Structures are given as structure tokens and as C-alpha cells.
MINU-952411 format. One record per residue (C-alpha): x, y, z; residue in three letters. Coordinates in steps of 0.02 Angstrom, whole numbers, padded with zeros to 5 digits, always signed. Example, Ala and Ser with C-alpha at 12.3 -4.5 7.8 and 13.67 -1.06 7.14 Angstrom:
<rs>
+00615-00225+00390ALA/+00684-00053+00357SER/
</rs>
This chain:
<rs>
+02417+00625-03313MET/+02262+00678-03358PRO/+02219+00864-03325HIS/+02105+00876-03168PRO/+01961+00961-03270ASN/+01985+00847-03440ALA/+01800+00819-03457ASN/+01776+00979-03505GLU/+01798+01032-03680THR/+01934+01172-03716ILE/+01910+01260-03874ILE/+02060+01331-04010GLY/+02014+01497-04074ILE/+02091+01609-04186ASP/+02050+01797-04149LEU/+02103+01868-04319GLY/+02098+02051-04394THR/+01957+02015-04519THR/+01901+01847-04471ASN/+01884+01749-04329SER/+01838+01545-04318GLU/+01813+01428-04163VAL/+01879+01235-04171ALA/+01903+01099-04059LEU/+01915+00909-04060ILE/+01764+00796-04090ARG/+01804+00587-04100GLN/+01974+00595-04129ASP/+01961+00749-04289LYS/+01979+00927-04280VAL/+01828+01033-04319GLU/+01806+01186-04376VAL/+01646+01260-04309LEU/+01528+01323-04417GLU/+01467+01513-04352VAL/+01304+01542-04479GLU/+01227+01493-04628ASN/+01358+01365-04680GLY/+01504+01484-04640HIS/+01658+01438-04521LYS/+01734+01618-04512GLN/+01662+01764-04414LEU/+01674+01924-04482PRO/+01798+02022-04346SER/+01663+02157-04352TYR/+01552+02213-04219VAL/+01442+02387-04202GLY/+01268+02435-04141PHE/+01109+02451-04253ASP/+01001+02591-04223SER/+00913+02503-04096ASN/+01074+02492-03986GLY/+01067+02309-04024GLU/+01241+02232-04022LEU/+01317+02135-04187LEU/+01448+02021-04209VAL/+01488+01950-04365GLY/+01420+01972-04551GLU/+01286+02075-04483ALA/+01398+02211-04418ALA/+01510+02196-04568ARG/+01344+02222-04695ASN/+01292+02379-04574GLN/+01488+02464-04613TYR/+01455+02507-04775THR/+01296+02617-04720LEU/+01354+02654-04548TYR/+01542+02657-04528PRO/+01524+02777-04372GLU/+01432+02616-04246ARG/+01541+02493-04344THR/+01731+02425-04293ILE/+01833+02305-04365LYS/+02014+02271-04359SER/+02017+02290-04186VAL/+02187+02190-04174LYS/+02267+02293-04233ARG/+02227+02402-04054HIS/+02268+02281-03954MET/+02380+02317-03827GLY/+02379+02500-03844SER/+02284+02620-03732ASP/+02145+02685-03850GLU/+01962+02698-03827ARG/+01876+02652-03982LEU/+01718+02746-04039VAL/+01569+02652-04063LEU/+01414+02747-04069GLY/+01383+02856-03915GLU/+01492+02735-03818GLN/+01688+02709-03821SER/+01776+02535-03763TYR/+01948+02486-03770THR/+02010+02354-03880PRO/+01992+02206-03753GLN/+01808+02230-03727GLN/+01757+02241-03920ILE/+01880+02095-03956SER/+01785+02011-03790ALA/+01628+02051-03907MET/+01700+01916-04037ILE/+01768+01802-03929LEU/+01591+01778-03816ARG/+01510+01760-03989ARG/+01631+01598-04036LEU/+01611+01542-03852LYS/+01400+01545-03910GLN/+01447+01442-04064VAL/+01517+01312-03986ALA/+01428+01302-03812GLU/+01278+01298-03960ALA/+01395+01144-04048ALA/+01428+01023-03894CYS/+01286+01064-03776GLY/+01385+01106-03643THR/+01458+01280-03557PRO/+01628+01304-03630ILE/+01712+01373-03514GLU/+01917+01356-03555ARG/+01996+01407-03706ALA/+02173+01408-03793VAL/+02197+01583-03901ILE/+02322+01618-04033THR/+02418+01798-04045VAL/+02518+01825-04218PRO/+02720+01767-04149ALA/+02759+01950-04152PHE/+02642+01995-04038PHE/+02722+02111-03876SER/+02706+02038-03705ASP/+02580+02188-03682THR/+02480+02128-03836GLN/+02470+01938-03777ARG/+02408+02025-03601GLN/+02257+02111-03709ALA/+02209+01933-03783THR/+02203+01859-03607ARG/+02104+02010-03537ASP/+01966+02012-03692ALA/+01975+01811-03655GLY/+01947+01843-03477GLU/+01790+01968-03505ILE/+01687+01846-03627ALA/+01700+01727-03474GLY/+01833+01593-03539LEU/+01984+01557-03432LYS/+02130+01567-03565VAL/+02238+01394-03529GLU/+02360+01444-03655ARG/+02423+01603-03781ILE/+02520+01509-03930ILE/+02576+01580-04091ASN/+02480+01566-04256GLU/+02627+01486-04350PRO/+02662+01373-04203THR/+02449+01340-04212ALA/+02482+01300-04412ALA/+02621+01192-04389ALA/+02547+01100-04261LEU/+02376+01082-04403ALA/+02514+00992-04516TYR/+02591+00900-04422GLN/+02462+00775-04314THR/+02524+00636-04404ASP/+02679+00667-04459GLN/+02858+00624-04383HIS/+02999+00644-04490LYS/+03137+00790-04433ALA/+03124+00920-04549ARG/+03147+01112-04554ASN/+02977+01224-04595ILE/+02950+01394-04657LEU/+02784+01466-04589VAL/+02726+01596-04665TYR/+02569+01705-04621ASP/+02492+01841-04689LEU/+02335+01895-04638GLY/+02230+02020-04644GLY/+02309+02149-04516GLY/+02476+02056-04480THR/+02630+01952-04526PHE/+02747+01833-04469ASP/+02873+01712-04524VAL/+02921+01562-04410SER/+03058+01430-04424VAL/+03007+01253-04355VAL/+03084+01136-04308HIS/+02991+00959-04314MET/+03071+00792-04269ALA/+03003+00648-04174ALA/+02832+00698-04116GLY/+02911+00893-04057VAL/+02850+01065-04158VAL/+02994+01179-04090GLU/+03001+01361-04136VAL/+03182+01416-04193ARG/+03142+01590-04235ALA/+03013+01723-04296SER/+02990+01886-04358HIS/+02872+02010-04437GLY/+02754+02163-04422ASP/+02612+02180-04332ASN/+02536+02327-04451HIS/+02544+02214-04617LEU/+02431+02121-04682GLY/+02265+02128-04821GLY/+02210+02272-04750ASP/+02378+02362-04801ASP/+02323+02301-04991PHE/+02152+02343-04996ASP/+02198+02521-04934GLN/+02321+02528-05087LEU/+02157+02477-05183LEU/+02074+02624-05101GLN/+02179+02751-05126GLU/+02183+02696-05311HIS/+02001+02715-05325ILE/+01999+02882-05256CYS/+02153+02943-05354ASP/+02024+02884-05489TYR/+01875+02964-05449LEU/+01968+03139-05423LYS/+02055+03123-05597GLU/+01916+03072-05683SER/+01727+03142-05599GLN/+01832+03294-05493GLY/+01772+03207-05323VAL/+01840+03178-05172ASP/+01758+03005-05075PRO/+01864+03063-04916ALA/+01726+03202-04875ALA/+01611+03055-04864SER/+01624+02909-04697SER/+01499+02810-04815ARG/+01582+02810-04981ALA/+01735+02790-04900LEU/+01666+02629-04824SER/+01585+02571-04980ARG/+01761+02571-05059ILE/+01840+02496-04939ASN/+01723+02350-04932ARG/+01723+02353-05146ALA/+01932+02366-05144ALA/+01927+02196-05024GLU/+01797+02119-05154ILE/+01920+02180-05274ALA/+02073+02093-05210LYS/+01985+01909-05184ILE/+01935+01912-05356ALA/+02111+01966-05417LEU/+02173+01786-05322SER/+02088+01690-05452SER/+02044+01810-05604GLN/+02163+01905-05697PRO/+02032+02060-05704TYR/+01887+02131-05617TYR/+01793+02284-05602THR/+01731+02366-05471ILE/+01546+02449-05481GLU/+01470+02567-05361GLU/+01310+02629-05415GLU/+01245+02809-05333HIS/+01431+02827-05225LEU/+01429+03000-05218LEU/+01348+03156-05289GLU/+01420+03320-05370LYS/+01318+03473-05395ASP/+01145+03349-05377GLY/+01209+03222-05491THR/+01234+03050-05428PRO/+01405+03007-05466ILE/+01422+02788-05506HIS/+01592+02720-05499LEU/+01653+02602-05652SER/+01836+02535-05644LEU/+01941+02375-05696GLU/+02098+02327-05618ILE/+02204+02198-05681ASN/+02294+02083-05572ARG/+02476+02165-05638ASN/+02420+02330-05585GLU/+02368+02247-05425TYR/+02515+02165-05387GLU/+02617+02320-05428GLU/+02547+02404-05288MET/+02581+02284-05167ILE/+02749+02220-05209SER/+02853+02330-05085GLY/+02720+02243-04946HIS/+02776+02095-05011ILE/+02954+02122-05036ASP/+02952+02174-04829LYS/+02901+01994-04801THR/+03012+01909-04902LEU/+03168+02029-04791GLU/+03090+01941-04640ALA/+03097+01781-04711VAL/+03294+01814-04702HIS/+03278+01886-04541THR/+03189+01732-04457ALA/+03317+01602-04550LEU/+03468+01718-04496ALA/+03384+01721-04312GLY/+03384+01525-04325ALA/+03542+01498-04409ASN/+03494+01430-04560LEU/+03507+01447-04748ARG/+03374+01441-04873VAL/+03430+01278-04931ALA/+03397+01222-04756ASP/+03219+01230-04765ILE/+03116+01067-04819ASP/+02942+01146-04848GLU/+02861+01307-04831ILE/+02667+01330-04752LEU/+02558+01461-04783LEU/+02433+01539-04676VAL/+02324+01688-04680GLY/+02200+01736-04821GLY/+02299+01826-04907SER/+02425+01708-04955THR/+02324+01646-05065ARG/+02379+01796-05185THR/+02464+01716-05323PRO/+02608+01868-05303LEU/+02653+01785-05135VAL/+02687+01604-05189GLN/+02767+01668-05345GLN/+02903+01777-05241ARG/+02929+01631-05109LEU/+02958+01498-05259GLU/+03067+01615-05324GLU/+03170+01656-05165GLU/+03195+01463-05107THR/+03171+01373-05231GLY/+03003+01253-05157ILE/+02855+01284-05187GLN/+02720+01319-05036PRO/+02597+01195-04955ARG/+02402+01252-04973MET/+02319+01094-04927GLU/+02233+01148-04772LEU/+02131+01296-04799ASP/+02260+01474-04755PRO/+02106+01550-04664ASP/+02069+01409-04551LEU/+02244+01305-04512CYS/+02262+01426-04367VAL/+02105+01383-04262ALA/+02129+01191-04297MET/+02304+01193-04230GLY/+02238+01281-04094ALA/+02115+01152-04066ALA/+02240+01011-04066VAL/+02347+01115-03924GLN/+02197+01108-03825ALA/+02155+00954-03829ALA/+02318+00918-03806MET/+02295+01007-03638LEU/+02150+00926-03579ASP/+02243+00738-03584GLY/+02185+00683-03754SER/+02340+00585-03857LYS/+02320+00716-04015VAL/+02465+00793-04082GLY/+02628+00840-04046PRO/+02717+00903-03886ILE/+02744+01133-03909LEU/+02886+01220-03893VAL/+02858+01397-03927ASP/+02987+01546-03908ILE/+02984+01721-03878THR/+02993+01819-04012PRO/+03089+01978-03932TYR/+03219+02011-03800THR/+03204+02047-03632PHE/+03325+02148-03525GLY/+03362+02292-03418THR/+03499+02420-03412SER/+03670+02444-03295ALA/+03813+02551-03344VAL/+03924+02502-03469GLY/+04063+02533-03597ASP/+03972+02602-03742TYR/+04069+02670-03865ASN/+04216+02686-03779GLY/+04132+02760-03654MET/+04030+02731-03482ASP/+03863+02744-03506TYR/+03719+02706-03376PRO/+03607+02647-03510TYR/+03670+02490-03584CYS/+03566+02360-03621PHE/+03578+02178-03539VAL/+03493+02054-03607PRO/+03417+01931-03506LEU/+03315+01808-03601ILE/+03355+01816-03778ARG/+03255+01820-03925LYS/+03218+01638-04016ASN/+03218+01580-03823THR/+03121+01418-03794PRO/+02972+01466-03677ILE/+02938+01451-03518PRO/+03126+01517-03471VAL/+03198+01586-03314THR/+03361+01683-03320HIS/+03476+01780-03170SER/+03592+01886-03176GLU/+03722+01968-03061SER/+03715+02156-03038PHE/+03835+02260-02936TYR/+03803+02429-02816THR/+03912+02564-02855MET/+03943+02662-02695TYR/+03946+02617-02518ASP/+03789+02634-02428GLY/+03666+02652-02568GLN/+03506+02635-02493LYS/+03415+02611-02665LYS/+03423+02542-02846VAL/+03307+02560-02995GLU/+03262+02422-03100VAL/+03212+02452-03287ASN/+03147+02335-03405VAL/+03154+02357-03585TYR/+03111+02249-03731GLN/+03217+02259-03879GLY/+03370+02218-03959GLU/+03475+02394-03959ASN/+03617+02421-03864PRO/+03572+02565-03791ASP/+03423+02517-03688ALA/+03353+02692-03708MET/+03332+02647-03887GLN/+03206+02504-03845ASN/+03033+02488-03762THR/+03031+02519-03605LYS/+02889+02406-03521ILE/+02898+02434-03329GLY/+03020+02483-03178SER/+03015+02463-02982PHE/+03119+02505-02848MET/+03208+02400-02725LEU/+03244+02518-02590GLU/+03308+02504-02403ASN/+03464+02380-02437LEU/+03552+02429-02281GLY/+03731+02478-02251ASP/+03791+02375-02413LEU/+03980+02418-02477PRO/+04023+02451-02653ALA/+04018+02290-02757GLY/+03875+02184-02651SER/+03793+02089-02783PRO/+03608+02130-02820ILE/+03505+01966-02920VAL/+03378+02027-03062THR/+03274+01876-03121THR/+03150+01880-03276PHE/+03048+01726-03280SER/+02931+01699-03433LEU/+02775+01593-03445ASP/+02726+01475-03573ILE/+02606+01634-03614ASN/+02752+01746-03644GLY/+02711+01849-03488ILE/+02846+01935-03402LEU/+02881+01915-03204GLN/+03032+02001-03146VAL/+03115+02025-02977SER/+03263+02086-02893THR/+03344+02020-02708ARG/+03492+02088-02642GLU/+03612+01933-02609LYS/+03655+01964-02435LYS/+03504+02015-02369SER/+03357+01911-02464GLY/+03275+02063-02473HIS/+03175+02087-02639GLU/+03064+02174-02740GLN/+02967+02138-02904GLY/+02827+02165-03023LEU/+02729+02068-03152THR/+02730+02123-03341ILE/+02530+02100-03358ASP/+02527+02237-03474ASN/+02645+02387-03504ALA/+02504+02517-03520ILE/+02359+02496-03401SER/+02287+02306-03349ARG/+02114+02294-03331PHE/+02101+02240-03128LYS/+01997+02135-03056ASP/+01849+02217-03020ASP/+01831+02300-03189GLU/+01847+02160-03261LEU/+01715+02083-03163THR/+01593+02222-03223GLN/+01660+02225-03394ALA/+01597+02041-03413ARG/+01437+02088-03316ALA/+01410+02221-03447ALA/+01446+02111-03597LEU/+01335+01966-03532GLN/+01186+02083-03528GLN/+01233+02168-03700MET/+01232+02001-03769MET/+01097+01903-03709GLU/+00986+01777-03810ASN/+00839+01900-03840PRO/+00711+01739-03824ASP/+00794+01706-03653ASP/+00777+01893-03588THR/+00620+01853-03518ASP/+00431+01794-03556ALA/+00329+01956-03583GLU/+00227+01938-03743THR/+00131+02121-03786GLY/+00206+02248-03899PRO/+00343+02302-03787HIS/+00408+02105-03746GLY/+00587+02079-03828ARG/+00498+01886-03848ASN/+00351+01967-03953SER/+00345+01864-04133ARG/+00324+02028-04219GLU/+00501+02090-04121ARG/+00566+01926-04161VAL/+00518+01901-04318LYS/+00566+02087-04343ALA/+00746+02075-04289HIS/+00782+01904-04430ALA/+00712+02000-04550LEU/+00835+02137-04529LEU/+00983+02010-04522ASP/+00913+01945-04693LYS/+00903+02116-04780ALA/+01086+02160-04699ARG/+01153+02013-04784ALA/+01098+02048-04926LEU/+01137+02224-04972LEU/+01327+02199-05034PRO/+01234+02125-05178GLY/+01092+02243-05223LEU/+01123+02402-05342GLU/+01041+02565-05370GLY/+00851+02589-05319ASP/+00854+02398-05247ASP/+00975+02462-05135GLN/+00898+02607-05105GLU/+00748+02544-05049ASP/+00782+02401-04946THR/+00895+02532-04848ILE/+00738+02657-04850ASN/+00653+02488-04761LEU/+00790+02438-04648ILE/+00794+02614-04589GLU/+00600+02600-04582ASP/+00589+02442-04475LEU/+00734+02473-04361GLU/+00633+02658-04293GLN/+00473+02543-04292ALA/+00558+02440-04157LEU/+00618+02583-04080HIS/+00455+02657-04042ASN/+00388+02510-03982GLY/+00217+02589-03948GLU/+00097+02556-04105ASP/+00101+02363-04171SER/+00028+02400-04310GLY/+00150+02491-04385GLN/+00261+02388-04347LEU/+00179+02247-04426GLN/+00164+02355-04569GLN/+00339+02382-04599SER/+00373+02199-04572ILE/+00267+02179-04715ASP/+00351+02321-04842ALA/+00523+02245-04797LEU/+00455+02055-04835SER/+00379+02112-04975ASP/+00535+02191-05046LEU/+00656+02034-05018LEU/+00512+01910-05097TYR/+00525+01998-05247TYR/+00740+02055-05228LEU/+00783+01859-05187GLU/+00744+01768-05357PRO/+00838+01900-05441ASP/+00982+01905-05334LEU/+00994+01691-05359GLY/+01009+01729-05548SER/+01198+01829-05519GLN/
</rs>
């Protein structure tokens, strides 16, 4: 039966550490939407310019090398934490920063469809915890999206590859992105996609490869030039960007020379960086990380009760799988040449769009069966190493169980007249509950005059989005208590969600739609619109500039930003626009010939 809102488009979003994408089904085909300037990836960067204007995507990434203090990247690595991320003079939760990215993708989809978009499927790493999944859902709500489903990234990739195939086979999905890694064993048969096991690391990805290159560059500068770049946040951000570019280049060429002019100064003398790195050096740096991913492969296979010989195909997902060493080591380890027909940067978003189309009633792709990557349980008195121990871990929902799932277990009162029972909820695999992650607790009180050994029934329900509900009921009276594990740290309250959503709406309004002012203070004045467009263009060109050209461009960007901020003198604003326009006119032919 079709969904009651089947006529509404549901979009699929890959909310990535480094880049994010949005896709949908149009005319029975998966389409990853163009974000800007022909690019289908939105850099997962958020920042504010000198006037307090919000920057999301390419403009924020370009600004990062100059103003890292007012730019945030890799927010996905903070999801599920209670950190406050400092951005300029304000601090934000990871959910709020992620919502800014999601809101931008929502706007892209609305522009492509010509209609409002209010529903989405969002992907997360298979190894994301319950807390991280709920944080992702909160981010979607703040962005004005009803999150219809949260699915695992490897599952989405399998859906993208599987849309027209029904032959039974076992698939290994190896997903190495910018900030996270996970591997899943997926069984496909008769139109069904079933994830049998997953394993991974939420803090392993291309960002870590960049960090190793950055450390290599810093060590080189210390040894050859006697300077420590760590003293300059701007120099470090430039080195980090250079490391990312080098990493990408070394995927397709054996050598790459990193060059950054006027990176630092020593005793008034400019320090220039020129360092050649070869692929062998780079692969030696990252080999330890690749070893960790291969260990995870074998852990996932063991979880699915399969051997390497039982795997029919390997799918590569995530931009970091373009690293030749990844493909080489996987083939050596399994004897299977990995598949990479679909763009590894886009296939997760494509799979999310397939799932979205299925939810709105379209006959697209296979049926989805997903799993939980963690074991959930509680604690009870039991035998531990031959001794009575009050914190033995009792699993109720085991790792790799298909979801949604509900499971109950009976526990028993310890003594006559016991008035209350404390229920602790844990996530983990250790038989000692104290060694696992406690994600919630509650008290079942007023039990009445019960004899020892009276049954207390505890139920764990894990829904399709990985959100956990726990309840405990005294069997005789039916007296019950429970909780929902929305966020183990601090989930947004409804009013906070509303306030955050309203603030984001105001922050991300299109300046052209805010009012009809036409004076020098009006946000719709022709000069101001032209100035903002010119600033975006200049920031986009900055990474390709060097030496005096880069310095002149930076100075003129700052002049124009200041003129916009001052606002009173329209003549000064026009002069700044003209100066930057003239410089860009001079620079663009040179850039085009590089």
C-alpha cells in the first residue's frame, strides 16, 4: 500500500565527514544532484565570513586555509558527543553544525525539484552508536527535515549496486571515507539485501591519512628550516589542505611535489615549502591504518560465520578507497578484485535515494534488511570467574541481529519485600557490564510485598533507525517503567529543537528574498549582491594562487568584506568591488593555463 504522502519527494542524503551529497529518483533513475559549479559533492565545511554571513560548502572550505578559527570541518567525528564547537565568537553543538550542511542540501533538492522538500533518508556509518544515530536525526529535524529512515552506509552502497540484480551472493562492502571506516558482510538473494555482520572504527579514515602527511611535512620543516608550523594555525591549515591534495594526487601518480610559498617567516625571512613525496613513502605512512581495516574485515567475516572463500564480491565505498594500496591489499587478502563501477564518493547517496523511493511507494530496488552493529543488554547478579558478581552483562539484543527487533528476558527479585529494581542499559560485548558503555538507567519502584524470586520482565526494542526503547515490568501486578535511549548524553528538547530550527532558518535565508530594500544598507542592493558573488569567486580561486597574487587577493577580499561591513559609503564599496574585479580579470587567464 503506498505511503499516505507518496506524492512527496523523499531525498537520500549521505552526510559525510569530508563531503556530503543529496540524491533522488527521477524517471526511475538515480540522480545525484549538482550542488554548485558542476560539482555533486558539498564539502562538509561550515564557517562565517568577516561580516558574520554563513558559509557552507566550497566557500567555507576555501576560507579554512585563511581563517581556520571561524571554520569547522569533519563535524561528523563529533556527532553524539556533548562538545560545543567554537565557530567565530559563538559555540554550537555538532547537531547544529550538521544541520547547516543538511539545510544546504535540502535547498539544492528544492531548487532541482521546484517544490518544498520535507522528508529524507540519511545514511550513517554501520558502526555508529545509538547516540550518534539520534544526533543525526536531531540534525535533520533542525534542518527542517523529517528523517524517515536512518540506514547504514554499506547497506546504502549495496542497494545502489543491487537495483537490477537478484543472484544470490555474499558481498563484502569496504567503506573507507574521510573520517570513518566500516566493513559489512551483506547477503543478497531474491531481491532482499540482508546485512549479516558489520565492524569498523568511527575514527579512522582519509582525515587520518592527511594527518600523517601533515606530520611528515611539519617534521621536514623543523629539520630543514628550523621552524615549527604548529605555532601558526593558518600555516597548519594550509599544510593540512596541501596534504589532502597530495593524498588525492598520489592515488593516480607516483610522485607529487607540495609547494606553498610564504608559508611562514623566520627572523623576517619568508619560508617557502617545496617537498616531493612519492607513493611508496606515503603508503608506508598509512600501512598501519590499512592493517587495522583488514583486521576489521576478518572480524566481520567471523561475525557472519563466513570465510574469505565464501565472499563473491567486494564493493569499494568512500573516496579513500581510491588509494591503490587499499585495493592491492584487499585483493592480496581475498583473491578477489574489488568492484568500483559506481563512483565510491556517490554510491552511498545513490543507495539512500533508492531506499527513499521505496519508502514513498515506488517499485525500486530490493527489500532492505538491516542489523544492529552492537550488542545491547543490562546487568544482573551472576557467576563471573567463579564468584558472585553484581554486574554480569546480560545481552538482550545481540550484535548483527536484523532490525527492527524486540527481545525480553525475565529477571528475579533478590529478597522478600524488595521495593525497587535498578535497570542499567549497556552497549558492548564484554561479559563484565562495567567494561561496556552505559547508555541509560532507570528505577522500577513500589514493587509491593513480593517474595524473593518474583519475575521482573525487561524488554529491549530496537527500531529500524537504531533507536532503543527499554521497559521493565513486574509480572504479577503489571507495574511498569521504562525509557527511550534517544541520546545518552543530552538530546535536544522539543523547544530547543524549535529554537534551533528557527535560528538556522534565519541564518540561511536567501538574501535576495529577505526584503525589498534598495538603499546602501539593503541586502538586496545590486552592489551588495555583486560583492557577495565576487567574494565567492575570489575565495574559490585562492587555493590555485601563489606568492604576490595570493597575498593581493587576500588583501582585496578583506577590503571588500570590510566595505560590506561598514555599509555607509556606497562609493567605497564600489571601489573595493572594482579593485577585486580587476585583479580577478588579470588572474583568471593565468589560472586557466595551469
